[in-house]
LUMBADO-327395 format. One record per residue: x, y, z of N, C-alpha, C in turn. Coordinates in steps of 0.2 Angstrom, whole numbers, padded with zeros to 4 digits, always signed. Layout:
XYZXYZXYZ/...
This chain:
+0077+0040+0042+0075+0034+0037+0075+0034+0032/+0080+0030+0028+0081+0029+0020+0077+0023+0017/+0070+0026+0013+0067+0018+0013+0067+0018+0003/+0074+0014+0003+0073+0014-0006+0070+0006-0007/+0064+0007-0012+0059+0002-0011+0061-0004-0015/+0066-0002-0017+0071-0009-0022+0073-0015-0017/+0076-0011-0013+0077-0017-0007+0073-0019-0005/+0066-0018-0004+0062-0020+0002+0054-0022-0003/+0057-0023-0009+0051-0028-0013+0048-0034-0010/+0041-0034-0011+0039-0041-0008+0039-0043+0000/+0043-0037+0004+0044-0038+0012+0036-0040+0014/+0036-0041+0021+0031-0041+0026+0026-0035+0025/+0030-0029+0025+0026-0023+0025+0021-0022+0016/+0024-0024+0012+0021-0024+0003+0016-0028+0005/+0017-0035+0007+0010-0040+0009+0005-0035+0011/+0008-0035+0016+0001-0031+0021-0001-0024+0017/+0002-0020+0015-0001-0013+0012-0005-0016+0004/-0001-0019+0002-0003-0022-0006-0010-0027-0004/-0010-0030-0001-0018-0037+0002-0023-0030+0003/-0022-0026+0006-0028-0020+0010-0027-0016+0003/-0023-0015-0002-0025-0009-0008-0030-0016-0012/-0027-0021-0014-0032-0025-0017-0039-0026-0013/-0040-0028-0009-0047-0026-0006-0050-0022-0008/-0048-0016-0007-0052-0009-0008-0053-0008-0017/-0049-0009-0018-0049-0010-0025-0053-0013-0028/-0055-0020-0025-0062-0027-0026-0068-0020-0027/-0068-0020-0018-0075-0016-0019-0075-0008-0026/-0070-0004-0026-0071+0001-0029-0074-0002-0037/-0071-0007-0042-0074-0010-0047-0079-0014-0046/-0083-0015-0040-0089-0019-0038-0095-0013-0042/-0095-0007-0043-0099-0003-0047-0096+0000-0054/-0102+0001-0056-0101+0002-0063-0096+0009-0064/-0099+0014-0060-0094+0021-0061-0089+0019-0061/-0086+0024-0065-0076+0026-0066-0075+0028-0059/-0067+0024-0058-0064+0028-0051-0058+0029-0054/-0054+0032-0051-0048+0035-0051-0043+0032-0045/-0037+0030-0047-0030+0031-0041-0026+0035-0042/-0025+0040-0038-0019+0043-0036-0014+0040-0031/-0008+0038-0035-0003+0035-0031+0002+0040-0031/+0003+0044-0028+0007+0049-0024+0015+0048-0024/+0016+0043-0022+0024+0040-0021+0025+0032-0026/+0026+0035-0031+0023+0028-0034+0030+0023-0036/+0035+0025-0033+0041+0022-0036+0042+0019-0043/+0046+0013-0043+0047+0012-0050+0043+0007-0054/+0037+0006-0048+0031+0003-0051+0033-0007-0053/+0039-0010-0052+0037-0015-0055+0046-0015-0052/+0047-0022-0050+0054-0023-0045+0058-0032-0047/+0064-0030-0049+0068-0037-0050+0070-0040-0044/+0067-0046-0041+0069-0052-0038+0074-0052-0037/+0078-0053-0044+0084-0056-0043+0090-0052-0044/+0090-0045-0044+0093-0041-0046+0096-0039-0039/+0100-0036-0037+0106-0034-0034+0102-0032-0026/+0098-0026-0027+0095-0023-0021+0091-0028-0019/+0088-0030-0020+0083-0037-0019+0087-0043-0016/+0091-0043-0020+0096-0049-0018+0100-0049-0011/+0101-0044-0010+0106-0040-0006+0102-0041+0002/+0096-0039+0002+0092-0037+0008+0088-0045+0010/+0084-0046+0004+0082-0055+0005+0074-0054+0008/+0072-0047+0009+0066-0047+0011+0061-0050+0009/+0060-0052+0000+0054-0055-0001+0055-0063+0002/+0060-0064+0003+0058-0072+0005+0055-0072+0012/+0054-0068+0017+0052-0068+0023+0047-0064+0021/+0045-0062+0018+0039-0058+0015+0033-0061+0011/+0034-0061+0003+0027-0063+0000+0029-0071-0002/+0036-0073-0002+0037-0081-0003+0034-0084+0002/+0035-0081+0008+0032-0086+0013+0025-0088+0015/+0021-0081+0012+0014-0081+0010+0012-0086+0006/+0015-0088+0001+0013-0091-0005+0016-0096-0004/+0018-0101+0000+0022-0106+0004+0017-0109+0008/+0012-0105+0012+0010-0106+0019+0003-0109+0018/+0002-0113+0023-0007-0117+0021-0012-0112+0024/-0017-0109+0019-0021-0103+0021-0028-0108+0020/-0033-0106+0026-0041-0109+0023-0043-0104+0018/-0047-0110+0013-0050-0108+0008-0053-0101+0007/-0057-0101+0015-0059-0093+0015-0056-0087+0015/-0049-0087+0018-0043-0082+0019-0040-0082+0013/-0039-0087+0007-0035-0088-0001-0042-0084-0004/-0047-0084-0002-0050-0082-0007-0050-0074-0006/-0052-0073-0001-0049-0066+0002-0042-0062-0002/-0039-0065-0001-0031-0065-0003-0031-0063-0009/-0034-0069-0014-0034-0072-0021-0032-0065-0026/-0037-0059-0025-0037-0054-0029-0028-0051-0027/-0024-0050-0024-0017-0048-0022-0014-0055-0026/-0016-0059-0022-0010-0064-0025-0010-0067-0031/-0017-0066-0036-0017-0070-0042-0013-0063-0047/-0010-0056-0046-0008-0051-0047+0000-0055-0046/+0003-0056-0042+0010-0057-0040+0010-0063-0046/+0007-0069-0044+0007-0074-0048+0006-0073-0055/+0002-0069-0057-0001-0069-0064+0007-0065-0067/+0010-0060-0065+0016-0057-0067+0020-0063-0069/+0021-0068-0063+0027-0072-0064+0026-0078-0065/+0020-0080-0070+0015-0085-0072+0023-0089-0076/+0027-0082-0082+0032-0086-0085+0039-0086-0082/+0039-0083-0076+0045-0082-0073+0047-0085-0068/+0042-0091-0068+0046-0095-0061+0052-0100-0060/+0059-0099-0058+0063-0103-0059+0062-0109-0058/+0070-0113-0056+0069-0122-0057+0065-0122-0050/+0068-0116-0044+0065-0119-0037+0060-0116-0036/+0056-0112-0040+0050-0110-0038+0051-0103-0035/+0056-0101-0034+0055-0093-0031+0053-0088-0036/+0050-0082-0036+0047-0078-0040+0054-0073-0042/+0051-0071-0047+0058-0067-0050+0056-0061-0050/+0049-0057-0050+0047-0051-0051+0042-0050-0045/+0041-0042-0042+0037-0042-0039+0033-0035-0041/+0026-0034-0042+0025-0029-0042+0023-0023-0038/+0025-0016-0040+0023-0012-0036+0016-0008-0035/+0016-0003-0032+0006-0003-0032+0004+0000-0038/+0009+0004-0041+0005+0007-0048+0003-0001-0053/+0007-0006-0052+0007-0012-0056-0001-0016-0054/+0001-0016-0045-0005-0018-0043-0011-0014-0046/-0009-0008-0044-0018-0004-0047-0022-0006-0055/-0014-0007-0058-0017-0009-0065-0020-0014-0067/-0017-0019-0065-0022-0024-0063-0029-0025-0064/-0030-0019-0060-0041-0020-0058-0043-0013-0061/-0038-0011-0064-0042-0004-0070-0048-0008-0075/-0052-0006-0077-0057-0006-0081-0056+0000-0086/-0059-0003-0094-0057+0004-0097-0060+0009-0096/-0062+0011-0091-0067+0019-0088-0063+0022-0083/-0058+0017-0079-0055+0019-0075-0049+0021-0077/-0046+0023-0071-0038+0029-0072-0034+0027-0065/-0027+0030-0068-0022+0029-0064-0017+0034-0065/-0016+0039-0062-0011+0045-0059-0004+0041-0056/+0001+0041-0059+0008+0037-0056+0012+0042-0054/+0015+0045-0048+0018+0051-0046+0024+0049-0045/+0029+0049-0047+0036+0049-0043+0042+0053-0046/+0044+0055-0041+0051+0060-0044+0057+0059-0045/+0060+0055-0041+0066+0052-0041+0069+0049-0049/+0074+0053-0052+0073+0052-0059+0072+0044-0061/+0078+0041-0058+0080+0034-0061+0071+0028-0059/+0069+0031-0055+0063+0027-0053+0058+0030-0057/+0057+0036-0059+0051+0038-0063+0053+0036-0070/+0058+0037-0073+0060+0033-0079+0056+0026-0079/+0059+0022-0074+0056+0017-0074+0049+0014-0074/+0046+0019-0070+0040+0020-0070+0035+0019-0078/+0037+0025-0079+0036+0027-0087+0036+0021-0092/+0040+0018-0090+0043+0013-0094+0039+0006-0093/+0037+0003-0088+0034-0001-0085+0026+0000-0087/+0024+0006-0085+0017+0007-0086+0017+0008-0096/+0021+0009-0099+0021+0008-0106+0016+0013-0108/+0012+0011-0114+0008+0016-0117-0002+0015-0116/-0003+0012-0110-0008+0008-0106-0012+0017-0104/-0016+0017-0111-0021+0024-0109-0022+0025-0100/-0025+0020-0097-0029+0021-0092-0023+0023-0085/-0018+0022-0088-0013+0024-0084-0007+0030-0086/-0007+0033-0081-0001+0040-0084+0005+0039-0078/+0009+0041-0080+0016+0042-0075+0018+0048-0074/+0020+0053-0070+0020+0058-0070+0026+0059-0064/+0032+0063-0068+0038+0065-0064+0036+0071-0061/+0034+0068-0053+0030+0076-0049+0034+0073-0043/+0033+0076-0038+0034+0077-0031+0029+0074-0027/+0027+0070-0024+0020+0066-0022+0018+0072-0018/+0022+0077-0014+0017+0081-0010+0013+0086-0015/+0018+0089-0020+0016+0093-0022+0009+0089-0029/+0010+0085-0030+0003+0080-0034-0004+0079-0028/-0001+0077-0023-0008+0078-0018-0012+0083-0019/-0009+0090-0020-0013+0095-0019-0015+0097-0027/-0012+0093-0032-0015+0096-0040-0017+0092-0043/-0019+0085-0039-0022+0081-0043-0029+0080-0039/-0031+0081-0034-0036+0082-0030-0040+0086-0030/-0048+0087-0030-0050+0081-0033-0049+0078-0038/-0052+0072-0039-0052+0071-0046-0058+0071-0050/-0056+0072-0058-0065+0073-0062-0069+0067-0060/-0067+0059-0057-0070+0054-0054-0074+0056-0048/-0080+0054-0045-0083+0058-0040-0080+0049-0036/-0076+0043-0038-0077+0038-0034-0068+0038-0036/-0065+0036-0029-0058+0034-0029-0053+0034-0023/-0049+0032-0024-0043+0029-0021-0036+0034-0020/-0034+0038-0016-0026+0042-0015-0022+0037-0011/-0017+0037-0013-0012+0030-0011-0007+0036-0008/-0005+0036-0002+0000+0039+0001+0004+0036+0003/+0012+0035+0001+0015+0029+0002+0023+0034+0003/+0025+0038+0008+0031+0042+0004+0037+0037+0007/+0041+0039+0006+0050+0034+0009+0050+0037+0015/+0048+0043+0019+0049+0044+0026+0057+0044+0028/+0059+0048+0023+0068+0049+0024+0069+0053+0029/+0065+0057+0030+0064+0063+0035+0058+0062+0042/+0061+0064+0047+0054+0063+0053+0049+0067+0050/+0051+0074+0046+0047+0078+0045+0039+0076+0040/+0042+0070+0037+0035+0067+0031+0030+0064+0037/+0030+0063+0044+0022+0062+0046+0021+0068+0048/+0021+0074+0048+0020+0079+0047+0017+0081+0041/+0022+0080+0036+0017+0083+0028+0013+0078+0028/+0013+0074+0029+0008+0069+0028-0001+0070+0031/+0002+0072+0039-0005+0076+0041-0006+0081+0038/-0002+0086+0035-0004+0092+0033-0009+0090+0024/-0005+0087+0020-0006+0083+0015-0013+0082+0014/-0013+0075+0020-0022+0074+0018-0026+0078+0021/-0025+0080+0026-0031+0088+0027-0031+0092+0023/-0028+0095+0017-0030+0098+0011-0033+0096+0007/-0030+0088+0006-0034+0085+0001-0040+0082+0003/-0043+0082+0010-0048+0078+0012-0053+0085+0012/-0051+0090+0013-0057+0096+0012-0061+0097+0006/-0056+0096+0000-0057+0097-0006-0060+0089-0009/-0059+0083-0005-0063+0078-0009-0065+0073-0002/-0069+0074+0001-0071+0071+0007-0075+0064+0005/-0077+0063-0001-0080+0059-0001-0075+0051-0006/-0069+0054-0006-0063+0050-0009-0061+0045-0004/-0057+0040-0004-0054+0034-0001-0046+0035+0000/-0044+0035+0005-0037+0037+0006-0033+0032+0012/-0028+0030+0008-0025+0024+0012-0017+0027+0012/-0015+0027+0018-0009+0032+0021-0006+0026+0022/+0002+0025+0021+0007+0018+0024+0011+0023+0029/+0013+0019+0035+0019+0025+0037+0022+0016+0041/+0030+0020+0040+0035+0013+0047+0032+0017+0053/+0032+0010+0058+0031+0010+0064+0038+0011+0069/+0039+0016+0069+0048+0017+0076+0047+0020+0081/+0040+0026+0081+0039+0029+0088+0035+0029+0087/+0031+0026+0094+0023+0026+0097+0022+0032+0098/+0026+0035+0099+0023+0044+0101+0021+0048+0094/+0027+0045+0089+0024+0050+0083+0017+0046+0080/+0020+0039+0080+0011+0035+0079+0006+0037+0080/+0004+0037+0086-0001+0038+0089-0005+0044+0089/+0000+0051+0087-0001+0055+0085-0005+0058+0081/-0001+0054+0074-0005+0053+0068-0009+0049+0066/-0011+0046+0069-0019+0041+0071-0023+0047+0073/-0022+0050+0078-0028+0055+0082-0029+0059+0076/-0022+0064+0075-0024+0068+0070-0029+0067+0063/-0026+0062+0061-0031+0059+0053-0037+0057+0057/-0040+0052+0063-0045+0051+0065-0049+0058+0065/-0046+0064+0068-0049+0068+0067-0052+0073+0061/-0047+0073+0057-0047+0075+0049-0055+0072+0047/-0056+0066+0046-0059+0062+0047-0068+0063+0049/-0067+0063+0052-0074+0065+0058-0076+0072+0058/-0073+0078+0055-0073+0084+0055-0076+0083+0049/-0077+0081+0042-0079+0081+0037-0085+0081+0037/-0087+0084+0031-0097+0085+0030-0098+0082+0025/-0101+0075+0024-0103+0072+0032-0098+0067+0033/-0097+0066+0041-0091+0063+0044-0089+0057+0040/-0081+0056+0040-0079+0050+0037-0076+0046+0043/-0075+0039+0042-0073+0036+0048-0065+0033+0043/-0063+0031+0048-0055+0030+0049-0054+0024+0051/-0049+0020+0049-0049+0013+0050-0038+0012+0052/-0037+0010+0058-0031+0011+0060-0029+0002+0060/-0023+0001+0054-0018-0005+0055-0010-0006+0056/-0010-0010+0061-0003-0011+0062+0000-0018+0064/+0003-0019+0061+0007-0026+0057+0013-0026+0061/+0015-0031+0067+0022-0031+0067+0026-0038+0065/+0032-0039+0064+0035-0047+0063+0038-0048+0072/+0040-0044+0075+0045-0043+0078+0044-0039+0084/+0047-0039+0089+0047-0034+0093+0053-0028+0092/+0049-0022+0093+0056-0018+0091+0062-0018+0094/+0066-0016+0093+0074-0017+0096+0077-0010+0095/+0082-0008+0099+0086-0003+0095+0090-0005+0091/+0090-0002+0085+0095-0003+0079+0092-0009+0075/+0086-0010+0076+0082-0015+0074+0080-0010+0066/+0079-0016+0060+0075-0012+0055+0069-0013+0055/+0067-0011+0049+0059-0011+0050+0056-0018+0052/+0053-0019+0057+0049-0023+0058+0041-0023+0060/+0038-0014+0059+0031-0015+0060+0031-0009+0055/+0024-0011+0053+0021-0007+0047+0013-0003+0049/+0013+0002+0045+0006+0002+0047+0004+0008+0042/-0004+0009+0042-0008+0010+0038-0016+0011+0041/-0016+0019+0038-0022+0023+0039-0026+0022+0032/-0031+0021+0036-0039+0021+0029-0044+0026+0030/-0044+0031+0028-0051+0035+0028-0054+0034+0021/-0061+0032+0025-0065+0031+0021-0068+0024+0020/-0065+0019+0024-0065+0013+0018-0070+0010+0017/-0070+0002+0012-0077+0000+0011-0080-0001+0018/-0086-0004+0018-0088-0004+0025-0090-0011+0027/-0084-0017+0021-0085-0022+0025-0078-0024+0026/-0073-0018+0025-0066-0020+0025-0062-0023+0031/-0066-0020+0037-0063-0020+0043-0066-0027+0045/-0071-0031+0044-0073-0036+0044-0068-0042+0038/-0066-0040+0033-0062-0042+0030-0055-0044+0033/-0053-0040+0035-0045-0040+0039-0046-0044+0044/-0051-0043+0050-0051-0050+0054-0052-0054+0053/-0051-0057+0045-0052-0063+0044-0044-0065+0041/-0043-0062+0038-0035-0062+0034-0030-0060+0039/-0028-0055+0042-0023-0054+0048-0021-0061+0051/-0025-0064+0056-0023-0070+0058-0020-0076+0055/-0020-0074+0049-0017-0081+0044-0011-0077+0042/-0010-0070+0041-0005-0068+0041+0000-0068+0046/+0000-0068+0051+0004-0068+0057+0007-0074+0057/+0005-0081+0056+0009-0086+0056+0015-0085+0051/+0015-0085+0045+0020-0083+0040+0025-0079+0040/+0022-0074+0041+0026-0068+0042+0031-0067+0049/+0028-0069+0054+0033-0069+0061+0038-0071+0058/+0043-0069+0064+0050-0068+0063+0051-0072+0068/+0054-0079+0070+0056-0082+0076+0050-0083+0080/+0043-0082+0078+0036-0084+0082+0031-0082+0077/+0025-0080+0079+0021-0078+0074+0021-0069+0077/+0020-0067+0071+0016-0060+0072+0012-0057+0074/+0011-0049+0073+0005-0049+0078+0001-0044+0073/-0005-0041+0076-0007-0035+0072-0013-0031+0077/-0015-0025+0076-0019-0022+0080-0023-0019+0074/-0029-0017+0075-0035-0017+0070-0040-0012+0074/-0040-0007+0073-0045-0003+0076-0047+0003+0075/-0053+0008+0077-0053+0014+0074-0052+0020+0079/-0048+0022+0076-0044+0028+0080-0047+0033+0083/-0048+0036+0089-0051+0041+0090-0046+0048+0089/-0051+0052+0089-0047+0060+0087-0042+0063+0093/
């Protein structure tokens, strides 16, 4: 699977991932102590929805554009507001005559919007073009640092951080099947060094056998911690999986999630099913996986 994010920026997978990411960041900000976010596969940080890649796929039109146009209950919109406000704020002066978005924030841009003066972001990207764009987009913000490094190496090098609180976001491109195994091994090593940190792991759902195995393995890693950690599994599908189809189902594993996150997602996800489903409502599963 070859996943160049410029083609998929603002897709349904981004909507789900970034809505969850924003809720975790809200909880991290709720306490005065500093936190750090380590984004191991950060990408370019910011994406041009009017550019050739995004225009070719048009995935953002079936993703973030539908959510912004949907009628969402006030209680749900309040939970989505931290995420949607970043998207709308980025486009505040960039809406064209038809109201279409022109830019979409990648995870580093999303994280930076939540940082306070005492908080820090390490955003890692190895691909030269994306790494250069990431450095340019983060600019001279002292709270955020772009590093041209392999994400799997970064997971070893930057965990644990100096801060006691924080989040590790692991969002690899999954260009090789082996990336699932690398994700499991990388998390296990990082979790041994920093069992109190939170971890947000993204994956594409292509093989039920592989994704179920990953969930069991990650749940086992969390449960074996001292003290034992918790694990939450979310999968979101916009259409049935068919041979040769593109990405229609995405997954997240959250280790040490905020204690209110599961309840918040039970409120949010039914309202995302409606606009994001292709040819009908989407569907989701939210569970605590067993080792």
